[in-house]
C-alpha positions in Angstrom: -34.5 -65.0 2.8 -36.8 -66.4 5.2 -39.0 -63.6 6.4 -40.2 -64.7 10.5 -42.9 -61.2 10.7 -44.5 -62.4 7.4 -46.4 -65.3 9.1 -46.9 -63.1 12.5 -49.1 -60.8 10.5 -51.3 -63.1 9.4 -51.9 -64.4 12.6 -52.6 -60.9 13.9 -54.9 -60.2 11.4 -56.9 -63.2 11.9 -56.7 -62.7 16.1 -57.9 -58.9 15.5 -61.1 -59.8 12.8 -62.0 -63.2 13.8 -62.6 -65.8 11.3 -64.0 -63.6 8.7 -61.6 -63.2 5.9 -58.6 -61.1 6.4 -57.4 -57.9 4.4 -55.2 -59.3 1.8 -52.6 -56.9 2.7 -52.1 -58.0 6.6 -49.5 -60.4 5.4 -47.8 -57.1 4.3 -48.3 -55.3 7.3 -45.3 -54.3 9.7 -44.1 -52.6 13.1 -43.0 -49.7 10.5 -46.3 -49.6 8.2 -48.2 -49.3 11.1 -46.3 -46.8 12.9 -46.5 -44.6 10.2 -50.7 -44.8 10.0 -50.2 -43.6 12.9 -47.7 -41.2 12.1 -45.0 -42.0 14.5 -41.3 -43.4 14.5 -40.6 -46.8 15.7 -36.9 -47.7 15.4 -34.0 -50.3 17.1 -30.4 -49.2 16.8 -27.8 -50.7 14.2 -25.4 -52.5 16.1 -21.8 -52.2 15.9 -21.1 -55.3 14.3 -23.8 -54.2 11.6 -21.1 -50.8 10.8 -18.0 -53.5 10.3 -20.2 -55.8 8.1 -19.9 -58.8 10.9 -23.5 -59.1 11.1 -25.7 -61.8 9.6 -27.8 -60.7 6.2 -31.5 -61.1 8.3 -30.8 -58.1 10.5 -30.4 -55.7 7.9 -33.6 -56.9 6.0 -35.6 -57.3 9.3 -34.3 -53.8 10.6 -35.1 -52.0 7.2 -38.8 -53.4 6.8 -39.7 -53.4 10.8 -38.9 -49.7 11.4 -38.3 -46.2 10.2 -36.2 -44.6 12.5 -32.5 -45.4 13.5 -29.8 -44.5 15.3 -26.4 -45.9 15.8 -25.1 -47.9 18.7 -21.4 -46.2 19.6 -20.7 -44.6 16.1 -21.4 -41.0 16.6 -20.6 -40.6 20.2 -17.4 -38.4 20.9 -14.7 -40.6 20.6 -16.1 -41.7 17.4 -16.6 -38.5 15.9 -13.3 -37.2 17.1 -11.0 -39.3 18.5 -8.3 -36.3 18.1 -8.2 -32.8 19.3 -10.0 -31.2 15.7 -9.6 -34.3 13.7 -13.1 -35.7 12.8 -14.3 -39.0 11.7 -17.2 -39.2 10.0 -17.5 -42.3 7.8 -19.5 -44.4 9.6 -22.2 -41.9 10.8 -22.7 -41.4 7.3 -22.8 -45.1 6.0 -26.0 -45.3 8.7 -27.1 -41.6 7.0 -26.8 -43.1 3.5 -28.6 -46.6 4.8 -31.6 -44.3 6.4 -31.7 -42.1 3.3 -31.9 -45.1 1.2 -34.9 -46.6 3.0 -36.9 -43.7 4.4 -35.7 -43.7 7.7 -35.2 -40.7 10.6 -31.8 -40.5 12.0 -31.4 -40.0 16.2 -27.8 -38.6 16.6 -26.5 -39.9 19.9 -24.9 -38.4 21.6 -23.0 -35.1 21.3 -22.2 -34.2 25.7 -21.7 -37.3 27.9 -19.4 -38.1 30.7 -19.1 -41.7 29.3 -16.7 -42.6 26.0 -14.8 -39.3 26.0 -11.4 -39.7 24.4 -8.2 -39.0 25.8 -7.2 -35.9 24.5 -10.1 -34.3 25.8 -9.0 -35.1 29.8 -5.9 -33.7 29.4 -7.8 -30.6 29.9 -9.2 -31.5 32.6 -9.9 -28.8 35.5 -9.5 -25.8 32.3 -13.1 -24.6 32.0 -12.2 -21.8 29.3 -10.4 -24.5 27.3 -13.2 -27.3 27.8 -15.9 -24.8 27.0 -13.9 -24.2 23.4 -13.6 -28.0 22.9 -17.1 -28.9 23.5 -18.4 -26.1 21.2 -16.4 -26.9 18.6 -17.2 -30.4 18.5 -20.9 -29.4 18.2 -20.5 -27.4 15.7 -18.4 -29.7 13.7 -20.5 -32.5 14.0 -24.0 -30.9 13.7 -22.9 -28.7 11.2 -21.7 -31.9 8.9 -24.7 -33.9 9.5 -27.3 -30.7 9.1 -30.7 -31.3 8.1 -29.8 -34.9 7.7 -30.3 -35.9 11.3 -33.7 -35.0 12.5 -32.7 -35.2 16.3 -30.1 -35.5 18.6 -29.3 -36.1 22.2 -27.4 -33.1 23.4 -27.1 -34.2 26.6 -27.0 -37.5 27.9 -27.4 -39.4 31.3 -25.6 -35.7 32.9 -27.9 -36.4 36.3 -26.1 -38.9 39.0 -27.4 -41.5 41.1 -27.6 -40.7 44.4 -31.2 -40.8 46.4 -31.6 -36.8 45.9 -30.9 -36.4 42.5 -28.8 -33.4 40.9 -25.9 -32.9 38.2 -23.3 -35.7 38.5 -20.4 -34.4 39.4 -18.0 -37.2 40.0 -16.2 -38.6 36.9 -17.7 -36.2 34.2 -14.9 -33.9 32.6 -17.8 -31.2 31.8 -19.3 -30.7 34.9 -16.0 -31.1 36.8 -14.0 -28.7 34.2 -17.1 -26.2 33.6 -20.2 -26.9 36.1 -23.8 -27.1 35.1 -23.6 -24.3 32.3 -22.2 -27.0 29.7 -25.6 -27.9 29.4 -27.3 -24.4 28.5 -24.5 -23.9 26.2 -24.5 -27.2 24.5 -27.9 -26.8 23.6 -27.7 -23.6 22.6 -24.3 -24.1 20.2 -26.4 -27.3 19.2 -29.4 -25.1 17.6 -27.1 -22.9 16.2 -25.8 -25.4 14.0 -29.0 -26.8 13.2 -31.9 -25.1 13.9 -34.0 -27.4 12.7 -32.9 -30.4 14.5 -35.1 -31.4 17.3 -32.5 -31.3 20.6 -33.6 -33.9 23.7 -32.1 -34.4 27.0 -31.4 -38.3 27.9 -31.2 -40.5 30.7 -32.0 -43.3 32.3 -34.1 -44.5 35.0 -36.2 -42.1 34.8 -38.9 -44.4 34.4 -39.0 -44.9 38.1 -41.7 -42.2 38.4 -41.7 -38.5 39.8 -41.6 -39.2 43.5 -39.9 -37.1 45.8 -35.7 -36.8 45.3 -36.4 -38.8 41.6 -34.6 -38.2 39.1 -37.3 -37.9 36.3 -38.4 -34.7 39.0 -35.3 -33.5 38.8 -35.0 -33.4 35.0 -38.7 -31.9 34.7 -37.1 -29.5 37.1 -34.2 -28.6 34.8 -36.7 -28.6 32.1 -38.7 -25.9 33.1 -35.6 -23.8 34.0 -34.7 -24.4 30.2 -37.9 -23.8 28.9 -38.0 -20.3 31.0 -34.7 -18.9 30.0 -35.4 -19.9 26.6 -32.9 -22.8 26.0 -33.8 -24.4 23.0 -35.0 -28.2 23.9 -37.5 -29.7 22.5 -37.6 -33.4 23.7 -36.7 -35.6 26.7 -35.9 -38.9 25.8 -36.0 -41.9 28.6 -33.9 -44.7 28.1 -36.2 -47.2 29.8 -33.4 -50.2 30.0 -35.6 -52.2 32.6 -36.1 -56.1 33.7 -38.9 -58.4 33.7 -40.1 -57.3 37.1 -40.4 -54.0 36.3 -44.5 -53.7 36.2 -45.1 -50.2 37.4 -42.8 -48.5 34.9 -45.1 -48.0 32.0 -47.7 -46.0 33.9 -44.7 -43.6 35.0 -43.4 -43.2 31.8 -47.5 -41.7 31.1 -47.1 -39.5 34.1 -43.7 -38.1 32.7 -45.1 -37.7 29.4 -48.2 -35.8 30.7 -46.3 -33.1 32.7 -43.9 -32.3 29.9 -46.7 -31.8 27.6 -47.7 -29.0 29.9 -44.1 -27.6 28.6 -44.7 -28.5 25.1 -41.9 -30.8 25.2 -41.9 -34.0 23.9 -40.9 -37.3 25.8 -39.4 -39.8 23.7 -38.7 -43.9 24.6 -34.6 -43.7 23.6 -33.1 -47.2 24.0 -35.8 -49.6 25.3 -35.0 -53.2 26.5 -37.2 -55.3 28.9 -33.9 -58.1 30.0 -34.3 -61.3 31.9 -32.1 -62.0 35.1 -28.7 -63.3 33.4 -28.5 -67.2 33.8 -32.5 -67.6 33.6 -32.2 -68.2 29.9 -32.4 -71.7 30.1 -35.1 -72.0 32.5 -37.5 -69.5 30.8 -41.0 -71.1 29.1 -43.5 -69.3 26.9 -45.4 -67.5 30.1 -42.4 -65.6 30.6 -41.7 -64.5 26.9 -45.3 -63.1 27.1 -45.3 -61.7 30.4 -42.1 -59.8 28.9 -44.7 -59.3 25.8 -47.3 -57.9 28.8 -44.3 -54.7 29.7 -43.3 -53.9 25.3 -47.6 -53.7 25.2 -48.3 -51.3 27.8 -44.8 -48.9 27.1 -46.6 -49.1 23.5 -50.2 -48.3 24.6 -48.9 -45.3 26.6 -46.9 -44.5 23.7 -49.7 -44.3 21.0 -51.8 -42.6 23.7 -49.8 -39.8 24.5 -50.0 -37.2 21.8 -46.4 -35.8 23.2 -44.5 -39.0 22.5 -43.2 -39.6 19.1 -40.4 -42.1 19.0 -39.8 -45.4 20.4 -36.9 -46.7 20.0 -35.5 -50.2 21.2 -31.8 -50.6 21.9 -31.6 -53.6 19.7 -33.0 -55.8 17.3 -31.9 -59.6 18.0 -30.9 -61.3 21.4 -27.9 -62.5 19.1 -26.5 -59.4 19.7 -27.3 -57.5 22.2 -25.5 -55.1 25.0 -27.5 -56.6 27.8 -26.0 -60.2 28.5 -22.2 -58.3 28.5 -22.7 -55.0 30.4 -26.2 -55.0 31.8 -26.6 -58.4 33.7 -29.6 -59.5 32.1 -30.4 -61.7 29.0 -32.8 -61.6 25.7 -34.4 -58.5 26.3 -35.4 -57.7 22.8 -38.1 -58.2 19.9 -36.3 -61.4 17.9 -34.4 -63.9 19.5 -31.0 -65.2 18.5 -32.2 -67.1 15.3 -34.0 -63.6 14.7 -37.6 -65.6 15.1 -39.9 -63.4 16.4 -41.1 -63.3 19.8 -44.4 -62.9 21.7 -43.2 -59.4 22.3 -43.0 -58.5 18.7 -46.6 -59.9 18.9 -47.4 -57.7 21.9 -46.0 -54.5 19.6 -48.1 -55.2 16.3 -51.1 -55.9 19.0 -51.1 -52.4 20.0 -50.8 -50.8 17.0 -53.1 -52.7 15.4 -55.8 -51.6 18.7 -55.2 -48.2 18.2 -56.9 -47.2 15.2 -54.6 -44.2 13.0 -57.7 -42.0 13.0 -57.3 -42.1 17.2 -53.7 -41.5 17.5 -52.7 -38.3 17.5 -49.0 -37.4 16.5 -46.7 -34.5 17.5 -45.4 -34.3 13.8 -47.2 -33.0 10.7 -48.5 -35.7 8.5 -46.4 -34.4 5.9 -43.4 -36.2 7.3 -45.1 -39.6 7.0 -47.6 -38.7 3.5 -45.6 -37.9 0.4 -47.1 -35.7 -2.2 -50.2 -37.4 -3.1 -50.2 -38.2 -7.7 -52.8 -39.7 -9.8 -56.3 -41.4 -8.9 -57.5 -41.9 -5.2 -55.7 -38.8 -3.7 -57.3 -37.9 -0.5 -58.6 -41.3 0.1 -58.1 -42.7 3.7 -57.3 -46.7 4.4 -60.2 -47.9 6.8 -58.8 -48.7 10.4 -59.0 -52.4 10.9 -60.3 -51.8 14.4 -62.5 -49.1 15.4 -62.0 -47.9 19.2 -65.4 -44.9 19.3 -66.4 -45.5 22.9 -69.6 -43.3 22.2 -71.6 -44.0 25.5 -70.4 -47.8 25.8 -68.9 -48.6 29.3 -67.1 -51.4 30.7 -65.5 -52.3 34.2 -64.2 -55.3 36.0 -65.1 -56.5 39.3 -63.3 -60.2 40.3 -64.2 -62.0 36.8 -67.6 -60.1 36.4 -67.3 -58.0 33.5 -70.2 -55.1 33.5 -71.2 -53.4 30.6 -73.2 -50.1 29.9 -74.5 -48.2 27.6 -75.0 -51.1 25.3 -78.5 -52.6 24.2 -77.4 -56.6 23.1 -73.1 -56.1 22.8 -70.6 -58.2 21.5 -67.6 -59.7 23.8 -64.5 -60.5 22.8 -61.3 -60.7 25.2 -57.8 -61.0 23.8 -54.8 -61.4 25.7 -51.5 -59.1 25.3 -50.3 -60.8 22.5 -53.4 -60.2 20.2 -55.2 -63.8 20.4 -58.5 -64.6 21.3 -59.3 -65.9 24.3 -63.2 -65.5 25.1 -66.1 -64.8 22.9 -69.8 -63.7 23.4 -72.4 -62.6 21.9 -75.7 -61.1 23.1 -74.1 -59.6 26.3 -76.7 -57.5 28.4 -75.4 -55.9 31.0 -72.6 -58.3 32.9 -70.5 -61.6 31.6 -68.7 -63.8 33.7 -65.4 -64.6 32.3 -64.7 -67.8 33.7 -61.7 -70.3 33.2 -58.9 -67.3 31.9 -56.1 -67.2 34.1 -55.1 -64.2 36.1 -53.5 -61.5 34.1 -53.8 -58.6 31.8 -56.3 -58.4 28.8 -57.8 -56.5 26.1 -61.5 -56.7 26.1 -62.9 -55.4 23.1 -67.3 -54.4 23.8 -69.3 -53.8 20.5 -72.5 -52.7 19.8 -73.7 -51.8 16.3 -71.2 -49.0 15.1 -70.0 -48.6 18.2 -67.0 -49.8 19.9 -64.8 -49.6 23.1 -62.0 -51.3 23.6 -59.6 -51.0 27.1 -57.0 -53.2 29.2 -58.9 -55.0 31.8 -57.1 -57.2 35.0 -58.3 -60.1 36.1 -57.3 -61.1 39.7 
């Protein structure tokens, strides 16, 4: 089978290490291996085609090689797991859990209480509060109980906030809210925790990435998390779905701000359904610069993810553009890391470059190292791999003004500038004070400053 990621790994290692000999293991580096070194999870869904055996062989091989977390596209939702009242269907979910166990992957459960994809029989209890509470409790107890100890994290409640300008709970079109009221959310978390006390429990929603301004969805969710924590409701994480378009350039920093607010509450923020699409109909006119711009955004999300210590999972809603919901349901296209022929896109290179630019020793994880490090046996126990790139700042600092990069704290620095895919675009030795970055197009870059053992890496914007 063709392994498109291998050559990309070699190219990235060459980029980061310059023209010197690269590490002999560089060709084997994957998103998964780099994430695991940093005690983080990077995942992708298993598309519904996989569950029915209607997918190319390349899909599974790339999936289990590149990712260490997995979630079902549709096969663990309410209509899939309880299609008829009190008759449960676990075959598809069991298939995924077995796949995850065989390949050492973390499993997300998606989703327990959602207003959509509810089977017809639930709606027959519309408006009957006690019956609906009993239905929801029975569903959660059975589904979570069936996979107790096998699913690390559940989306307990999904998309329960409305899309109005001033956000509140979704009161229309939700059998749960219309029949029960807001207490269904609190109850769902309590029942899920009782069914599996060790599972992490998330509230998951879209449009959280738009920021924390007045009347925002993120602001409303933050207020609810504060209430849940104050009332001892067992919520441990929030999922930001983050289905965005290429033009949504402010969203990574909005996610960072939200992560910081949740950290104050000891709650994780996970990126749970990321895709970055182009407008539908644009596919024929897209060029290399467009795909690199897509990579810029993917990289910024990965940078935020690695730099915020309460972010633990980075999950993409698909692997290849050949199998994606974007074209059929979202009016977008080509939003994933691999194209329709399973070739890695610049977005893949960008995510790899971000992982390499954040050494394992500098990344703080919300998870214990025991989740990633098997028991050590034999010679070499206790040895730790050397980081490829050091970003220890010491007293170094760098500022960009126009095209002038000013360096402080260095006697004689070496400057390397990379594009957001990790490719070198500028290099100069012996810099004292400042250097002019001429000839580079406007845009985002990563600059690395080294002076002896001191090293600093940061993002810059050339305008």
